[in-house]
N, C-alpha and C positions, 0 to 999 in steps of 0.2 A: 291836648285833649282835655286838660283840666282834671284828670284823675290822679290819685295819689301814687299809684303804681302802674307799671305796664300790665300786670295781671288784671287789675281793676278795669283798665281801659279795654283790654281784650274781652272781658266778660260783658262790659257795656256794649261793645260793638256787636258781639254775637247776639245779645238779647234784642238790640235795636234792629238787627237784620232779620231776626225771626218775626218781630212785630211788623216790620215793613212788609214781609212776605204775606202775613196773615191779612193785613189791610188790603194789599193788592189782590189777593185771592177773593176776598169778600166783594171788592169793587168789580172784579171781573164777573163774578156770579150775578151781581145785580144788573150789570150791563147786559149779559146774555139773556137774563129774564126779561128785561125791558125790550130787547130786540125781538125775542120770541113773541112777546105780547103784541108788539106792533104788527108783526107778520100775521098773527092770528086775527087781528082786527081788520086786515085787508088794506093796510096802508101802502102796499106795493113795494116795500123795501126788502 
């Protein structure tokens, strides 16, 4: 992993996992908003 200790590697993994979740949540919200907007515009989806 390129970290100096196992502890440092675990801390990095945990932080990265939390950040990945935050990004996924934000993208999911944007996607839902876009789908809802299309539905309101009468696109038939």
